[in-house]
N, C-alpha and C positions, 0 to 999 in steps of 0.2 A: 934312900932310893924311892921309897913310897912318896916322900915329900916332893921329890923331883918330878915324879909322874903327875902328882896333883898340880904342881906349878905349870907343867906342860899342858895339862888339861885346861887349866884356867886361861892360859895364854891362847889356846886353840879356841876356847869359847869366846874370849875377848875379841880375837881376830875375826871370828865368825860374826859376832854381833857388830863389830866395827864395819865389816864388809856389808852386812845387812843394812846398817844405818846409812853407809855411804851410797849403797845401791838405791836405798829408798830416797836419799837426797837427790841422787841423779835422776831417778824416775820422776820424783816430784818436780824437779827442775824442768825435765823434759816435758812433762804434762803441762806445767805452768807456761812453758814457752810455746807449746804447740796446740794447746786446747782451743785457741781462737784462730788457728790458721785456716784459711779457706781450703775447700776441697779441690784438689787438682782435677778430680773427675768432672768438675763443672766446665772444664775446657772442651769436653767431648761435645757439648752443645753450645759452645761459645761462638757467638757471631760478633765480630768486631763492629764498633760504631762506624757507620758509613754515611756518605753525603747523599742527601735527597736532592734530586734535580727537577726543576719545574720548566717545562717546555711550552712554547706556543704551538698552535695548530700547524704552523708552517715550519716546525722543528727548530726554532730559535731558542737557545738556552736563556731563560728569563732570570733564574736565580738558583742558588745552591743553599740548602738549609743543612746545618750541622751544629753539633755541640763541639766536636773536634773534626777539623777538615781532614778526612781520611778516606782513601780509596784503596781498599785491599787488592793486591795483585798476587798471582802465584809466583813461587820462587823462580820458575823458568822464564818469567817475564822480566826479571831483574837482571841487569847486565853483570857479566862475569867480573868485571873490574870493580863494580860497586860492592859485590859480595866480598871479594878478596880484600878490597881497601878497608872495609869495615872490620873484618877479622884481624887484619894486620894492625889496625889502630886500637881496637877495643879488646881483643882477646885472641892472641896469636896461637894459643894452645886449645882453641875451641874444640877441635876435633879429637883431642887427646884426653882432656880431663873429664870428670864425671859430674860436672856442674859447678865445682869449686876448685880454684887453683890454689892448692895449699901453700906452695912456695910464695905465691903472690900475696896470700893472706899474711904469712909470717913477715914478709917484707913490709907490708902495710902496717902491721902492728908495731914493728920497730920504728918506722917513720913517725907513727902517731905518738909513741912514747917519747921519742926525741923532741917532737914539736910541742908536746904537752897538750895537744888538742887533736880533734878528728880532722886530719888533712888528706888522708888517702884511703880509698875504699877497696881497691883490688877486686872489684866485681867483674865476674865473667859475663858474657852475653846472656847466659842462662839466668844468672842472678839478676841482671838488669831487667830481664823479661819478667821474672818473678815479682820484682819490685813494682814494675809498671802495671802488671795485671792485678796484683793482689795486695800490695802494701802501700803505706804512705811514704812520701819522699823524705821524711824526717830522718836525719843522720844520728842514729844511736846504736850502741852495741847490741841491745836487745833486737832491734830491727835487723841488724846484720846477721844475727844468729838465725832468726826466722827466715831471712832471705836464703841462707845456706840450706836449711831444711827443705824449703820449697824447691830450690834448685836441684837438689838430689832427687826429689820426687818427679820433677819435670823430666830429668834425664832418664829415669827408669821407665817412664811411660811413653816418651816421644823420641823420634829419631833426631839426629842433629839437624838435618835439613828442615824438619817440621818446626823445630825450635827457632832456627834462623829465619824461616819464613814468617813466623809469628812476630818475631822481634822486628824485622824490617817493616812490617805493616803496623806496628804498634808504637815504636819509639818516636819521641818528639824531636823534630829537627829545627824548631824555631819559627817565628813569624806566622804562627797558626798552622803549621804543616805537621800533620801526624802521619807517619808512614812515608816510604820512599816515593810512592806515586804522587802523593800530594806535594811533597817537597820538590819533585821534578817540575811539576806544573807551576807552583808558586814562584820558584826561583828562576827557572829557565823557560817556562812556557811550553814544555814538551812532556811527552810520556816518559816514564822511567826507562823503558826499553830502548829509547832513542838517545840516551845520555852518552856523551863522549868521555874519554878517560879523565880529563881535568875536571869535568862536571861530577863524575862519580867520586873522585877524590874529595871534592869540596863537600858533597853531601855526607860522605863518610866521616868527615872531620867535625860535623856539627853536634852529634850527641854528647860530646865532651862538655860543651857549654853552649847550648843552642841559642839562648838569648843574647850571648856575647858574640858568638862567631857568625851569626846569620848575616849573609851578604846584604840583606836589606837594612841591617842595623849598622854594620861597619864593613864595607867592602875590602878595605886594605887589610884589616885583621883577618877577614875570611880568606883572602888570597895567601897570606902568610901561613895560616893554619892548613890550607889546602896543600901548599908546597911541602909542609912537614909530613903530611900523609903520603904524598908522592914519593918522598925520600924513603919512608918506611916501606913502601911498596917496592922500591928499587932494592933496598937493603935485604928484603926477604925474598928477592928473586921473582917477584910477581911481574915486574916490568923491567925492560932493559934500560941501560944508561941513556941510549938515544931517545927512547920513549919518555924517560924522565925529563931530560933536557928540553924536549919539545913541549911537553905538557906544562911545565912550570913557567914557560914563557907566554903561555896563552893568556889573552886578556879575558876579563870577566864580562860576559855578555848576559845580562839578566833579561828575563822575559818581561814583556810589557805589563806594568802593574796597573790594574784597573781600580781606581779609588772608589768607584761607584759601580760595582759589578751587577747590581740589580737593574733589570730592564722592566719597564711598566710597573714601577713600585707600588702604586695604588692598587693595581690589579693583583699583584703578587701578595700584598698584604691581605686583600679580600679573600684570595684563595687559601692562604695560610690559615685563616680563621675557620674556614669551612673544613679544611683537612684536620685541624686540631680537634674540632668537634666530632668528626667522623672516625678518625683513626687514632687519636690521642697524640699528645705532644711527644712522648718518648719514641713512638714508632716513627713519627714524622721526622724528627731531628736526628735519629740514630739509625733508622732502618735501611738507608741506602735505596730509597724508593725512586721510581721515575714517574713523574706526574705529567700527563698530557692535558693541556687546557684548550679552551675554545678560542683563545685570543688569536687574532690575525696580526702578526707583528708589523706587517706592511701598513695595515690600517691603523695600528697603534701609533706608528711614526707619523702618519698623515694627521692623526688627531692631535698629537703633540705639537706639530707645526701649526696647524690651524688655530689651536688655542693660544699659542705664543703670539701669532700674528694678530689675532683678535684682541688679546689683552694689551698688546703694544699700542694698537690703534686707539683703544679706549683710554689708556693712560695718557696718551698724547692729547686727546680731547679734554681729559680731566685737568691737565696742566693749564690748558688755555682757559678753562672755566674756573681755575683755581679751586677745584673741589678738594675737600679735606681728605687727609689720610684716614684710614689705611688704604693700601693698594687693593684693587679689586681681585676677586678670585673667580675661578671658572671650573665648572664640572662638565664632563661629557661622558655619555655612555651610549654604546651602539650595540644592538643585538641582531642576531640572525632571525628574521621573521618566522621562518619555517621550523627552526630547531630550538630557538630560545637561547642559544649559546651567545655569550658576551664576546663581541668582536674587538672592541676597544673600550678602554676605561681611563678617564682622568679624573682624579678627585680633588685637584687643586693645582695651584701654580707650581709648587715645589714641595714634594713629599718630605724631603729631608729638613725642611723648615717647619712645615705643618702637615703631619701625617694624617690628620683628620680627613676622611674620605667624604667629600661633599656630594659625590654621585650616589653613594649607597647609605650614608648615615645622616646627612643633613636634612632637616625638615624645613622647607621654605614654602611660602605662598606661591602658587603657580600662576596667579592672576588669570587672564583670559585663556591660558593654556588648559584650564580645567573645563572650559565651556563644551568641548566635544563630548565629554561624558554626559552632560545634560542633554545635548542634542541627540546623542546615541540612544539614550533612554526614551526620548520622544519618538524617534524613528522606530524603535522596537515596539512602541505602543501605538503604531498605526499612523503617526504623523507623516505625511508626504513632504517632499522638499518644498512644494509650493504652498504649504500651509501658511496662511497670512497671520502676521503678528504685528502688534502696534508698537511703533517706536515714538513715544510721546512722554512728556513728564508724568511721573507717577509718584505716589507716596504710600507708605505702608505703616500701619500701627505696629509698634514694637512693645511687647509686654514689659511692664516695669520701667518704661522710659517715657519722659514727658513729651519729647519731640518725635514726630514721625520720621521714618527713614525715607530719604529722597535720593535714590541712586541717580547718577549722571553718566552720560556717555563720555568717553575719553575725548571725543571731538568737540563736545560741548553743544552740538546741535542735534536736531531731531528730524527724522525723515518720514514720519508718518507710517502708513501701512507698508509692509514689505514681507517677502517670503522668509521662512526660517533659513533657507539657504543663503540669502543675501545678508541676513542678520549675522550669521556665523562668519560669512566671508569678510564683512566689514568690521567684525568683532564689536558690534554694538552691545552695550551693557543692558539697557532697559529691556529689549526683547528677551535676553537670556534670563533676566529676573522674572519677567512675566511668564516665561515658559516654565521655570522651576516652580512658580506658584501654581500653575495648572497641574503639574505632575506630582507635586508634593516633595518638599525637601528631604524628608526621611526616606522616601522611596529612591530618590536620586543618590542619597548617601549610601544606601544599601547596594545600589547598582555599582557605585564607584568601588566599593569593597569587592564586589563580584568580579570587576575588571582587574583586580590585583592591587588596588590601593590599600596599604596596610595600616597607615596612620589614621587617627581619629578624624572623621568628617562630621563637622557640626551641622545638624539638620536645620539650617536657617536659610532664608532667601539669599543672603550674600554668598552662600556656597557656590552659586552659579558664577560668581565673579572671582572665584579662586581664593577665598579668604582662609580656608582650612589648609594647614601645611601638609605637604606631601614630600616623599622622597623622589628624586629624579629617576632612579632606576625603576620604581613602581609606575610612575607616570608614563615612562617610555614603553614599558611592558603593556600598559593599557592601550596605548596607541597602536602597538603591534597587533592587537586583536583585529583591527579593521582590515589590514591587508592579508591577515591569516584566516580569512573565512569565518571569523567569529570565535576562534579558539585562542584561549589564553595559555601561554607557556611561561612558567616562572623562570626568569633569567638565571643562568648558572654559568660557572666558570671552569669546572673540572669535567673532563670527559671520562678519563680513566686513570687508575694508578696500578702500576705493576711493581713486583719486588725485584730483587737482584737476579733471580732466576728467570725472570720474564713471566712469572705467574700473575694472573690477574688478582689484584687485591680488592679493588672497588671500581665499579663503573656506574656512572650517574644514570638514573632513570628519570628523564624529564617529567616534571609535574604538569600535566595538560588537563584542560577543562574547557568544554564548549560553553561560552558565556553569552553569545549573541547568535542570532540567526545569520546564516550565510548572506541572505538578502540584505538584512539590516547592516551588516558589516560592509557590504559593497556600496550601499547608499551613503554610509558615513564616509567611506573613502572618497566617494565622488564629491561629497560636500567639501571635504578638506582639500581636494584638488582645486576646488573653486577658490580657496584662500590663496593658493599659489597663482592661479590664472587671473583672478579678478580682484583679490583683496590685499590684506596686510602683508602677505608673503610674496609679493610680486617680484622682488629681487631674485628669488630662487628660479624664476623662469629661464635664467641663463643656463641652467643645467640641461634643459631640453630633453628631459626624460619624463616618464610618468612618475610624478612625485606628489605628495600631499603633506599637509602639516598645519600647525597653528602657532601663532605668536602668543606671548604672555608677558604682561607688564604689571607690576604692583604699584601701590600708592607711593608717590614721591620718588618713583624710579629706583626702588630698593632692590628689585629683582627683575631680571630680563631673561626670558626663555624663548626657545623655539624647539618644538618637538615635531618631528615629521618622519616620513618613511617613503621608501620606494616599494615595489613588490617584494623585495628580498631583504632590505635592511631598514631597521627603525633606529633613529638616533635622537637623543635629547641633549640639549645644551642649556646650561644655566650660567648666568653671569651676575655677580653681586658682591657684597662685602659681608664678612662674618659678623659685623657689629650692627647690622640692620639699619644702615644709613644709605642715603642716595649715592648712586654711582655717577650721577651727573644729570643735568637738565636735558630732557628729551631723549634720555638713553632707554629707549623702548626695546622690546624683544626683537623688533625688526631691525633696529640699529646696532645693538650690542651683541645679540646672540645669533641672529640669522646669518651674518657673514661668516661666522665660525662654522655653522652648520653647512653652508653652501660650499666652503672650501673643502671641508672634510668629505661631504657626500659626492662632490665632483670627482675626487680621487678614488673614492670607494666604488663608485659606479663605473669608472673607466675600465675596471677589471671584470665587470659583469656583462653578460649578454643583455640585449635590449629585451625588456619584459613589460607585459601589460598587467594591470590590476584585474583581479577576478571579477567576472560579471556572470552571475548565475542565469540559467535559462528563464527563470520566472520574472526577470527584470527587463525593462525596455528603456531605451534612451530616447529622450524627446527634447526638442528645442522649446525653450520657454523664456518668458520675460521674467527676470529675477526679482523685479519690483512688484509686478502684479500677480505673477504665478500663472498667467494665461499662456496658452500655446502661442508660439512665435514662429514666423517664417524665417527661412534661412537668411534672407537679406535684412532682417531686423538688426539695427546696430547694437541693441542691448541684449540680444538673445544669447543664451548659454545652453549647452547640452547638459541634461540632468537625467539621472536614473530614477525610475519609478517601478514599483511593483505593478505588474500588468493589471489593468483595470482601474488604477488610481491616477494614471497620467493625465495631464491637462488636454482637453480636446477642443476648446473654443478659441476662435481668433478674437483678438482685441481690435 
């Protein structure tokens, strides 16, 4: 009897120890399985990745930025049939189970054992959500167990409708569509709330195999799968026999697919880089932000057409001249004079072939388009428009060089004494070089940087002829100083950014600086008006508005430019080749770039009221002879009207 009691005691101890060991194993297994599971509490602050949209100033959608194309919508905005179709297809007992369908799991286990491999998952909607939010898609038994644990936790913390809403906004539907709203737009070109029964069934059919069933991949297979879902909806009493028969006969009408959804791609790329630096890539591509830009889409389209026409005309001339490849490129940038906002931007002929932005990144010699900076510095230092300068052969000693430098005029001839107004109007080289020698190349280079030129300006005499490379956007901003009363505004493309709740995230504060006197800016504007009325920019007189500007051409016709402005818009155009070779004989700024500028500015100014350039009270307009600088009568055939500071104007008759 005693031995029997001892045996029972041993058995009890053994059972206790066995239970302890088994419990320990279970606990260890549980800890091993769950120690690296994510915290469900993180969903309390979870914000799904959303699409950031970039708009023009006239509310045209320019681009969408995203890592996953997703537009979260509330459950109430999702059609009844779409919710019911998804439940009928993916998880009929969704509203009954606690996260895991045990019968479904047992059925799947038996199927997998029979097949000898993983063929069926039996995941509920909650499990699929857990996998989408927290786990990798790799099919393993360990992952399925983790998925089940997470599903139970989700069910404990959230209502069924909250889980369904999360799922519908997270699940992948194929062809880059994440969430039902994105799927509706991509496949049918409409909002989810506007989907019809057949469309709801098709979208609900996709999570099973999104890459295979996507209607953009295989429309016939998508329709077959859609009809299976419709039958399931009929069998579960969601729709009637009549509705089923009608829906399954409906043809598939897909929304218009835009193979190139980005508008103004060079500008969008420019803006993206600014936003990445300011907000960070993660927030930009996942934050669902709305970006309002300065771009005027109507002007952008006008710029694109003008550039296309200009390049076509140039290419036709190049064919006749048998000029060597490659094809020419073009850049255009237009800014609002008063605000500094970029109105239009083209960085090349085709962004999707060459995304390099020649308007903002390329450094090219501006040729004579740099001369206004030299003349502006002279005006600021008291030189009146009738200051006489000599246009005659000249040579300069160059340090460490055996031969002297002998600049030449483009025309090849010399006109003797003339006013600086006439020298700029006719774009004569030698007067510009003589002028920079008087002023000092280093001083002019510093002034160029003051006007917004960011690249290196080499302080030598040839700087006056535009031998130092500049960016088109900087040169255009420098010209905009003249009609803007001497104030420089650094060009910018983003006005403001708001989040999904409409709260302001970032608003640009334009960088402004007064860099010239108001009087000096007005006189420079007046001199550049002379280029249009009397000089190398005569073609632009067709615009018949107050405009001003300057042509630019480099050696061997490698670069052709025209930069000019009205009282409200400043625009720069560059034409050339990326490989620094000629674009063709006699392809000057007036021939290759100015027609593009004229076509664009004509359309741009059509929408603007008639405006005049600023003339401060301390200036006076006087008729003068542009060759001699003397006062001229109204009936003088050579006379031009020119602005002077009071007390410096010409007073004598010739």
